[in-house]
N, C-alpha and C positions, 0 to 999 in steps of 0.2 A: 596506347603505347605502340608506336610504329615499328619497334624493334623486332616484334614478334611476327607481323605480317611480311615485313621485309625479308627477313632471314628465312621464312619458310617458303615464300615465293621464288627467292633467288637460290636456295639450296634445299630443295624438297627431299632429297635423299638423305638429309642430315638432321631434319628436325620435324617435329609434329607439334600441333596445337590443338587441344582438346577442351570443351567444357568440362570443368571438374565439379562434381556435385557432392555436397557434405549431407551427412545424416544429422538431423536435428537432435538436441539443441546446437546452435552454431555459436556457442562461446568458445574462447581461446583454449581453454584447459581440455574441454572435451573434444575440440578438433584435433590438438595435439596427441591426445589418447588414441583417437581413431586412426590418425596418421602413422602411429607406432605400433599400435596392437592389431589393427584390422577388425576391432569388435565393434559393437553398434551400441553407443551409449544412449541412455534415456534421459527424460526431463528430471529424474530425480538426482543425476549428478550435477544439476544446476547450481546447488548451494556451495559445492566444492570449488566453484570459479573464483570465490573471494579466498579461499584457503587451500591451495593446490597441495595435496599429500603426494607422496611418492608412488608411482604406479607399481603394483606388485604383480600385474599380469605379465606373462611373457611378451616381449616387445623386441623390435629392431634394434634398440641400443643396448640392449642386454645381449642380445645374440651377436652383436658386432664385437663387444668386449669379450665374448666366450671364445671366439676364434681368434683374438688377438689384433683385430683390427683397431686402428687409432682413430677415435672420433673426436674431432676438434669441434666446439660449439662456441658461437658468438650472437650475441642479441637478446632477445626476450628472456628475462631471468625466470620466467614460468618453468623453462625447460630444466633449469637447475634445481628447482623444487620438485619437478616430477621424476627426474633422474639423477639424484644426489650421487656424488663420487663415481659416475659411470663414464665421464668423459676423459679422455687423455689430456685434453687442454680445454679450459672454459674461459670465456670472457662474457659473463652475464652484465646487463644493465638494466636498471630499474624500469618497470614497463607499466605501472599502474597509474602514471600520472599522464592523462590524455591530453593535458595541455602542453606538453613538452614534444614537440614535432621532430627534435633533431638529434637530442642526446644519443638515443639508441643508434640511429643510422649513422651519425658521424662516428661513434665508437665502432661499428662494423667497418666502416670504411677506412678507419685508419689501421686497421689490422688485415682486411680481407685480402689484399693483393699480396701483401709480404707472407702471408701463410700460403696462398696459392702457389706461389713460385717456390715456396720450400719443399722439403721432403719428409716432413714429419707429420703426415696425415693420410688417412686413407678415405675417411668419409668426413666432409666438411659442412656443417649446418650453420646457415646464416638466416637469422629471422630479423627481417627489418619490421619496423613498427610505425614508421612515419605516416604512411597512407592511412592505417586504421586509426591512428589518433587524430589525423587531420578530419577523417570523417565523423569521428564522435565530437570533435570540436565544432567544426565548420559545416560539415555536410559534404555530400560528393560533388556539389556544383560551385563550390568556393573557389576563388582564384588560388588560394593556398593549396588546395587539391591538385590543381592544374601543375603548380610548381613542384609539387612532390612527385607526381607521375613523370614529369619531364627528367627530375633527377634519377629515379628508378629507371627510367628508359636508358639512361645513360650509363648507369651502372651494368645493367645487362649487356649493353654493347661492348663495355670494357671487359667483362667477365668472358663474354664469347671470344674476343681477341686474345685473351690470355690463357684459354683453356688448352689442355694438351690432348694428344690423340687418345689416349687411354682413360679419358674421363668423360663421364656422361653428366651435362648439366640438366638439373631439374628445377624449374622454376614455377612455383604454385602458390596460390592463395589459399589459406585455410578456411575462410568463409566469404562471403560478399557483404552487402550493407543495403539498408534501406534508404528511402529518399532523404531520411533525417540523419543519415550516417551511423545508424545503430544496427545490431545484430544480436542473435540469440535465439531467434524463433525459426520457424520452418517455411516462411515465404521463399519463393523462388529466387527473389533478389537477396536473400540472406543465405541461401545453400549454394548458389551458384558461383564459382570462381573460375580461374584459368590454370590449365596444366600446360606448360611448354617443356618439351624435351629436345635436346641439341646435342650432337657429338661432332668432333672435329674431322671424323672421317665418316664415309657414307655407312649408314647404319639400316636404312630402309631401302626396299627394292627401287622405290620411285615416289611419285606424288600419292597421296591417301586414295586408297581404294574403297569401293562401296562396302567391303567386308569390315572395315575398320569400325570401332564404335563411334556413334554419335555423341554419347555422353560418357565420362568415365567416373565412376563413383570412387570416393577418396579411399575407402578401404581397400580397393583394387591395387593401389599403389603399393601396399605392405608386401603380398606375396611376390610382386614383381621385382622389387628392389631386393628382396631376400634371395631369390634364386639368380638375379643378375650378379650379386655380390658373393654368391656361394655359401650363404649361411641358411640354417633351417627357418622355415616360414614359422613365425609366432603361433603358439598352440592354439589360441583362441581366435585367430583370425578366420573369417569367413569371405575375405576377398577373393576375387578371381583375377588371375595373372593377366597382364595387358599384352596380348599376343603380337602386335606389330613390333616389339621390342625384340623378338626372338625370331631366329631364321625358320623358314617353314619346312625345310628339308635338312636335317643334319647339322652339325657344328658349322659355324661361319667364322671367318677371320674378321677381326676388326675391333672395335671398342668393346663388343659384347659377343663372347664366344663361349660354346659349351653346350647348352640344352636347345634342342629343337622345340617348336612350338608344341607338338604332341606330348613330349617329355616333359615339359614344363606343366602342361594341362595335368598330366597323370600324377605328377607329384603333390601338385596343388590338390587334386581330388582326393588322394589318399589322406593327405593332412586334414582336410575339412572333413571326411568320413570319420577319421579317427576322432575328431574334436566332437562331433555330432553324437557319435555312440556314447562317449564318456560323459557329456554333458547331459544327455537324455537320461542316463542311468542315475545320475545325481539329483537333477531338478525335477524330472519328471513332469515337465510342464508342455512338453511338445506332444500333440495329439498322436496317439498310437497309430491311427491310420496313415496319417503323413509319414511317421517315422518308418512304419513298414514299407511304404512305397518308395521312400528314398533308399532304404537299405537293399530292397530287392533290385532297384535300378542300379546301385553302385555293384551289386555282385554280378550283374549281367555285363556292366562295362569292365569290370575287372578281368572277367573270364574272356571277353573278346581282345582286350588289349595285350593279356599275356599270352594268348594263342598266337596273335600276329608277331609278338615279340620272339617267341621260341621258334616260329617257323621262318623267321627272317624276313617276312614278308612286308610290303610298304602298307601301313594301315590306310583305309579309304578315308576320305573327307568326312564321311558321315560319322566316324567315331570322334574326331575332334568336335564336332557340331553337337553330339551327345554328351560328351564331357562337359561342354560349356552350358548345355541346358541343365545337366545335373548340378553345377555349382550355382547356377542361377536359381534352381528350385530351392536349393539349401538357403540361400539368402531370403528368398521369399518366405520360406517357412519360419526362419529366424526373427524376421521383421515382423511376423504376424504374432509370434508367441514370446518374443523377447522380454516383454514386461511380464513379471512373474505375478499373476493374479492369484489370490487365495481366497475362493469363494466364501469360505467358512469365516475367516477373519474379516473379510468385508461385510459379511452379514452381522457379525457381532459389532462391529464398529458402527454400522447404521443403527442398530438397535441402542447401543449407548447414546448415540447423538439424539435419537429421537427420544428417549427418555429424559435427557438432559433439558431439550427444548419444552417437554411437557412439565419437567420440574419447575423451569423458569416461568412459565405460565401459570402453574399453581401457586407459585409464591407471589406473583404479581396480584392474584385475585384473592389471596388470603394474607395478605401482609398484615393487616390489623390484628388477626388472630395470632399469627406467629410472632408479632412484637409483643403481644400481651403475655405470652407463655415463656417459661423459663428455658433455658438452654439444656435441659436435660435430655430431651428428645434428639437434639442434634449430636450430644455427646454419644449417646446410644448408637445412633446411625454410624458414626465414624468408628466406634468400636466393633460393631458387628461387621461392617465392611472390612476392617483390617483382619479380623479373624478369618473371614471367608478368603480373603487374599492368601494368608498364611496356610490355610488348609490346601487351597489349590496349588501352592507352590510345594507343599509336602508331598501332595499325591503325585505331582509331576516328578519330583525326585526319586519317589519309590517306583514308580512304573516306567519312567524313561531313563531315569539316572541323571538327568539335568533339569535346570529350572528354565522355562521360557518365560522372561520377564513380560513380555505383551500380554499372554493369557492371565497372568496375575493381577496385572493393572487393569485389565478388562473386567476380571471377576469382581475386583475392589469397586470399581466405578459402577458396575451394574448392580451390586447389592446395595451401596449407598444410595443410588437413585431410587431403586425400587422400595427399599426400606422408607425412605423418606416420604415418598408419595403415599405409602400406606399409612404412615403416621399422620401425614397432613390430612388425609381423608378422613381418618378417625377422629382427628381434633375438630375438624369442621363439622362432622356430624354431633359431637358431644356438645359443642358451642351452640349449634343450631337447637339443641334440645333444650339446653339452660336459657337461651334467649329466643323463645319462639317468636316474638313479636319482630325480631329482626331478620330472622332466618329467611324469609322469603326474598327479602331484598338482596341478602348477601349471597344467596344461593343462585341469583338470577344469570350468574356467568355461565351456568352449565346448560343454559337453554339455548335451542338452535337460533332464536331471534337474536341473542347476544353474540354467538359465535360467527353469525353471517352478517354482522355489521359491515358497513362500507370499508372501515380502515382495515379490518381483518380479512375482508374479502380480496382487498388490493394486495395484502400481504400473501394471501394463498395463490393469488394469480402470479405474482412473482416467483413463488416457489415453482409452479408449474411450468413457468416460462423459461426457467433454467435448463429444462430438457431441449430446449430449441437452441441450435446453433445460430439461427437468424436473430433470435433476441439477443443472444451473448454479444454477438457481433454489433448490434445496433442499440446496446444497452442504454447508451448516454442519451440517445433521443427518447428512448421509450420511458426511462425513469422520469426525464423532464415533463413528458406529458402526464405520466401518473401523478407526479408531485402537484402539477397545475390543477388537474382534475379533482384530487382529493382537497386540496385547497378550496377550491369552488364548491365543493359540497358543504363547507361550513355555513357560508352565507345562505345557500339554498336550504339547508336544513332549517336554519334559523328563521327564515321566511316562511318556510312550511309551517313550523310551529308557532307563528305569529309574534316571533320575538325580535325580529330586525327592525319592525317600525313601531312607533307608539299605538297603543291601543286605541281603537276608534270607539267612542261613546255613541250609543244609540240614542238620538234625540227623541223617539217616540217613547221611551222609558221615563218614568218619574224620576227625578233626581235622588229620591230617597231609596229607589232600587238599585242605583248605578254603584258598582263596587268602586271603592276608593283606589285610584291608581297607585300602583306600588312606587313608581318613581315619575318626577317630571318628564313630559314628553321631550323637552330640550335635551335632557341627558341621555335619552335613549337615541334621539338622532345624532347626538354628538359621538357616541360610541359606535352607531352604525356607520357613520361617516368616516370614522377611524379604521373601522374593519375593512371597508371598501377602499380606503386610500391605500392601504398597506397591502390588500390583495392586488391592487394594480401596481404597487411596487415590487411584489413577489413576480408578478407576470413578467415585468419589465426586464427584472434582473436575470429570470430563466432565460428570456429570449436573448438578451445579450450575451449570457454565458455560453450559448452555442457557438460563438465566434472563436471561442478557445478550445475547442474540442480538437484531439488528434485523429488520425486516420488508421484504420486497420489496413492490412495488405488485401483483405477481402473486399474492401469498399473501394473499387477502381475508380469511380467517378468522384471521390472525396478528395478535397483539397486540405491540408493541414493548416492550421492557423499560423500566420506570420508571427504571432506573439509567442510561440512556443521555441523560437530560435533566440538565443542570446544576442545581445546588440553587437557582439564582436563578429557575428557571422552576417550582419545587415551591410551590403556593400555602398549603398546610398547614403551619403552623409546626411543629407536633408532629411531623409526618412528615418534615419538614426536619431537624429536630434529631435524630431516629432515623438518618436517612440520613448525617448528618454524623459521629455517633458511630461508625457501622459503618465509614465510610470511614477515620476517623483509626485506629480499632482495627486495621483491616487494614494501615494505613500501620505501625503500631507493631510488629505481627507481623512484618511483612516484614524490618524492621529488626533485631529480636530474632534471628530464626532465622539470618539472615546473620552477625550477630556471634557467635551460639552455635556456629555450624558451625566458623568460623575458629578460635574459641577452644578448641573440642573437639580440634582437630588441632594445636594449639600454633603458632598463626600470629599471635598477637596479643602476643608477647613482645618483639621487636626493637623498634628505633626508627627504622626506616625510613619513607618516604613513603607506601608501602601501608598499614602499621600505623596511620600517623597518619590516614590517610583512614578506614580501619574504625572507629577509635576517636571521631573528633570530626566529619569532614566528613559521613559517612554520617548520624548522628543529627541533625546540624544541618540536613542537607538535608530531613530528614523533619519536622522542625519547621517549616521554611520552607513545605513544601507544606501542613501543617496550617493555618498562619496565613493562606496565600494562599486556601484554601478557605472559611475563616471570613469572610475580608475579601468575597470574590466573592459569597456567598450573602447578605450583608446587603443589604435592599431599599434602592433608592435615596433614598426618602423618609424612612427612619428614621435616627437619629442625624443630625439636621440640623446639630447643633452640631460634629460630628466629620467632616462631609462632606468638607472639604478633606483631611483626615487620612486619610480611607477612600481618597480618590482617590490620593494620594501612595503609600498602602500597596500599592494595586494595581498600581503602576508598580514600585516598589522592592523588594517582597518576591520577586515571580516573578523579577526581573532578579538579585537576590541569589542565588536558587536556581540560576539559570544559571551565575552565577560559581562557586558551590560546586562544581557539577557539572563544570565545566571544569577548575577546580582539582584536584579529586579523581582526574578520569581522567588528567590530566597527571602527578600524583604517581605514579599506579600505573605508568604507562608510564616515567617516568624512573628510578623506584626500586622495581621490581616484587619485590625479595626479602623474604620474610617469615620468615627464618631467624634464630634466636637460638643463638649458639654458647656453650657452657659447657666450660672446660677444667678437668681434674681437678687438684687441687693436688699438690704433690711427693709422691712415694712414700713418703718418711720418715714424713711426718706421718699415714699411714693404716695403718701397721703394726700399730699398737695397737687399730685400730678393726675389731671382728668383722663387723658388717653397717652400713656407713655408710648413713644415711638420705639421700634425695636433698635437696640444700640448695636446690633451684629446681623449682618446679612449672611444667609446661607451661601449665597452666590450672587454674583453681580449681573445686572441686566434682567431681572425678572421682578415682578411686581410684589408688594408685601404680602398681597394675599397668596400668591403662590409659594411665597417664603413660610408663611405660617402653615400653609397645606403641607409642606414636606419636612417641617422641623419635628413633627410628632409632638403636639403640645401636651397632649396627656400620656406620658410614658406608661404610667400606671397610677391608678388612684392612690393605690397604697404607698406608692413612692413619694407622692406629693404629700400625704399625710405625714409621712415618716420623717421629712426634712424639717429642721428647726425652723427656716425662714417661711415655711408654708404652714406650720402649725400655729405660729405665735400671733398671726395677724390674718386679716381677711384680704390680704393683697391680691390673692389669686382671684378672689370674687369681685374686685373692682375693676379689673381689666380683662377678666376672663383669661388670662395667661397664667401658666403654672410657674412655680418657683424654680424649675428646672427646665431649661430648653435643650434637647439633643438634637444637634444638625447631623443628618445623614443615618439614624438609627433606623429609620423605615427601610433603607436598602442596606443594611449592615451585612446581609449575606450576599446579595447579589453583587454588590460594587466589587469586592475583591475577587470574586469569580469572574465578573466582566473584564476586569482590568488583567487578571492572569490570562484569560482566553486571547485578550487583545495584544498582550506582550508576546504570548507564545505565537501568534499569528504572525507577527512580524519576524519572529525567528525563523519560522517555517518558511515564510516568503523569501528569507534570506538565502535559502537553499534552492530557489527556484529561478528561473530566467526572469529578466527584469521585465518583460512584459506581463508577466503573471500578476503583477501590482494590480492591474485592472481588474483581473479575476477574483483576486482576494478582495477588493473593494466590493464587487459584486456579492461575494460570500457575506460580506458584513451586512449590506443590505438585505440579503436573503434571511439571515439568521434574525435581524431585527423585524423584518416583515413577519416572519413565522411566530415570533414571540408576541408581537402586538396582536396579530391575528387571533392567537389562542387567548391572551388576555382580554381583547374585547369581547369575544364570544363567551368567555366565562363571565363577564361582567353583564352582559345583556341577558344571560340566564338568571344571574343573581338578582338583577333590577326587577326581573318580572316574576320573582318568588320560585323559579325553578332551581332550587338550590339543593345540592346533593349531599352537603355536609363534608366535613374534613377539607383536606387539601389535596385530593387525589387528582392526577392528570389522566384525562381520558385517553383513550386509544389514538384518536385521530392525530392530535399533535405530536405523539410519539412515532408514529408511523411516518409522518410527514418529516419529523427530524431525521429519521433514518434514510428515508428517500433523499433527502437533502445532501446527506454525507455521500451517498453513492453519486448523486448528481454532480457535486463538487469535485470528486475524484476524476470525473471525465472532464470538468470544466478547467481543469489545470493541465490537460494535456496527457493525462494518465490513462493507461488502458491495460486490461488484464492480459497483457502479452509480454514477453520479455525483452522484445526490441523496443518497447516503449520506455523501458526504465531510464531514468535521467541520470546517468552515471557522473555527469559533471557535478552533482551535489557533493561528491566525496571530495573535491578539490577546493570547495569555497574556503579560502583562508589557509589552504595546504597546497599551493601551486606546485611545490616540490615533491609531492607525493607523500606516502606513509610508510612507516616502518613496520606497522602491523596491519591487521585486516579489521579488527573490532571497531575502531573509529569510522573507517571509510564505510564499512557496511551499516554502521548506525545511522550515518548521515543520509545515505541512500534510503535507508527505511524511513527515517523521517521525512525525506522528500515525497517518496511514494504515497505515503500514508497519512499525509497531511490532513486531508479532510476527516478521515477516521479520528485522528487526534482532536482536533478542534471540536466536532461535534459532539465526541464522547465526553470530553472535559467540561463543555459547555451545557451538557444534558440537564443538570439540575436547575439552570435557569427557567425550564418549563415550569418548574414548581414555584419559583419565585416570582415570575414576570406578573401573573394575574394579581399577586398582593402589591407588587409596585405600582401597578396601574389602577388599583381599585378606588371605586368612587364611594363617597360617603353615602350610606344608606344602603349599599348592596350587600356585602358579605358582613359588614360590622354590625348592622341591627339585627340580622338574622342569627349571627353567631353568639350575640350576647342579649338579644332582647331589647336593646336599648336603640331605638330609632334614630336619636340625635347624636350618637357616639361619632367623633371624629374618626378618619380612617387611620389606623396605626400600622398598615402595611406589613412589613414581615415581622414585626414584633408579634403578630398574632400566632406566629408558629411557636413562640416560647410560652405563650399561654396554653397550649395543648401540646407538650412535647411528645406525647405518645402518638398523636395524630400526625405530627410532624415525621417521626421517625417510621411511621407506617408508609407515609406518602412517599418519603425518600426511598424506601426499600422497595415500594411498588414501582415507582419510575424506573429504578435501575434494572429490576427485573423485567420489565415490559421491555426497555431497549435492548437488554440482552437476549430476550426470546426472539425479537425480530431479527438481530444480528445472527443469532444462532439457526434460526430457521433459514437464512440466507446460505450458511455454511452447509446444513443438511442437505438443502436443494443441490448444491454444486457437488457435493459428495455422491448423492444419487445420481446425478447426471454422469459423473465420470465412472461410477461403478456401472450403471445400466448400459451406458454407451461405450464401454471400453473397447469393443471391437468396431466402433463407428469410424467411419473415414476421417471425421474431424476432431477425434479424441485428443491428440496431441498438439494440435494447434489452436483448439477452442477450449474443450471442456477440461483438459488437465491444467492448462495455465489458469483458467478460471477457479478452479478449486484451489490451487495453491495460492491464488491471491486472496480468495475469500478467506481461507484458513488464517493465513498471515494477517489480514486486515482484522479479523476478529480478535486475535491475540493481542494486537495493538490497541484495539478499541477497548479491550477489558481492562488493560493496564490504564488506559487513559480515563475510563470511566471511575475506576478505582481512585485515579488521583483527583478527579474533580469531586467525587463524594468525600474524600479524605479532606479536601480543602473546606468543604462545607461545614464537616464535623469539627475540624481545626477552629473555624470562625465561631461555631456554637460554643466551644470551650472557652475561647476568648471572651465572648459576650458574657458567659456565666461569670468569669473573672472579673469582668468589668462592673457587672451589676453587684457583685459580692463586695468589691471595694466601694462602691457608692452608697448601696443600700444593702447591708448584709442580711437582713431578713427577707428580701424579695427573690433573691436568685434561687433558681431551682437546682 
């Protein structure tokens, strides 16, 4: 903006231009608070940026009103929320719609000049938002940003020409922006802005001297404006007056008159000292040594200043420098101790978190025992914990006179965890005594060999790495490496155990001494080839996903992915078309693969709600996304004749997608079964048929052998005997086909869950930039590869007789699943920094903004934690997929003792409901243990390194993102498990209607 440089070069005695530096976090509400109170906000204030509450601290606006000054405001409506009923006149405009570049600015310009020439104001505040919104929407290098800056340059020139002699013009930015146009963190690009001061008459002695500050902290503006306008400095301000605005010796005539530099410094020093004494007496968090030094320093300065004043002598320049040094020292001490750390509460929180992680681990290893027992122990745990909490509250009330809820909740949580662990260990001991034969195997989880297995070692390494700021900064690349390495461990371990390749027979031994092979070599080779192929797919997906990572400010050589920008930001039309075609193609492949998978397993033949969702809602939702991307990518100035239609499309198409998503998810929940039942005709009609061909295909395009393999020909032997058409004749024995054929029954649990995840993935993709469609497709490949690697390794172990029993999911696939969730968080451009939050998600379908804060906050949360949601909801697939991909003679023969039994896939879960419940509980507990350990590690890092230089830019944001992601993952995991249980209930009702005596 050339207006600044030209004015300062031509009129150096009338203006100054300084770098203006904010204290993090650099969100709008916190910056307004700092600019009016002079206090230092912390990252805890970040949450209030969505719902700005009235500022209760002493501030400039309040002081202006106290002395009768008329404050007129126009612009960002955040001011109206922070200072309700404090303005003499207010013209707020909606500020949350970052897609709107002009409404706020145009509203200000319609009223600014008429207000300036009037006589009904003493302080005029105009908060423009066009530049900020343009940065969020297009970034700092877009042509739209140049247009906005040109407009602002013209506004500043016009205001300079209209300003009167008794007025001081202050132009400032409340924050900066990153290369992507975002802000909120602590990087220099986010904290640095500009401060421009101008007076119509000479205010400064000449050009800037060497004594003037190189950088002006934002909080220093508060005492400066207060003293210039003759109001008290806000009580909690720790800022230092900007001396060049005050004459060096005595009052001066001009725009600013009254106080000299030394007088302003002395008033500022007394105010800061008074606040420091009061604050330290209440908070008691400032170190006593530092406080004593500051008080002694203030007493000496006070004595020296009062001595010179009484004697009427001119104070030396050293006194002014000493006062400035004192104010700087106070700011340094406050910055070092402003966050109120309570070591006792921090230690209590760490203990509770550690016990919670230990409890999840114990539950995962004792799931079978806990499922067998009744819930008496659980009720006892809850009752005892509540009693302890009530006792702690009563003790506080009697001793302190009030109740501190935090300690009551901590006591309740600690007691419940400790009591549960004691009860669980006692239960384990008693169970081991009753079942001595099984005790050694079940107790193996407490041995060092088990605890130091590779997947748990990787988890512990991640825990320790959280204490390194370098790991947090490069977490995306490190997690990708860990995921690839742990996945490689599976085939290496199988090969080490001799399970990856068919067993070699020793020709020197007699045939009678050779053990009979557990499975044909061709089957082993097929499963091994499948495992290796999907491992290659996983490695390829991980490699390609690196092209979608974002960049932190600490990574100077990093270049953010071009796919992170929306198509509206792309300047080259040809490149924009290429990106759009890639995005739509990825969307089409996503939809095709989901439908093809369901079709392959015979889940698209019934007429239920889930099948309707797969056939119609899934493709319609994909079409809506493609249309929305096309409409959003169209420039504002193109298609002027269709501008109104485009605006309507930007509203209704995304909302139609939301409606389709909600309808599809509701249908899956209400009617989750995808089973088609086909009964055989009467036996008399089949006697003349030698080989009756199947009259119904489970899906088109597959062979009859594959069809018969996936239609579950023997649902249950009892079911066949109970049906009339199977009991009255030997038709089943004629063609080896049952009287009832159920298509899709083998994937009755996984099919609705898979479709639920696929539909939810499209909804979450809807909240991301268009280029992320490629990343989401890689996510689908990655999830499929992990599931098939797990299934193939399980099958290879089963085929060679290494069968563990039950349906338990080992630690390795669970750890891989959690690593993939973190990896995909980074592969969608997200980072554990506030500046990387994709605020545009709040306006998908709502370009005009919101009236409340709940909906936009929810949309941004869904966008940020999309990976946590998808992997948590899809976590039960780890339990089902080995059954979906099971091979005849693997698990079937070993579970029932019948080597020739056909694969019944997921129906085996209903044969052993207790093992099913135990495996589901174990899988959930293991996943929660890994996520909880990550939260515990981030809490330890933030607590131990709370005085670290990088705590507010690395460790504190990491802790907040991990904690938020854990909560979202818990809710999502509960949703996925609830859907599985809903399917189980529906299957039970289905069996009851078909064969009443078979259902469990």
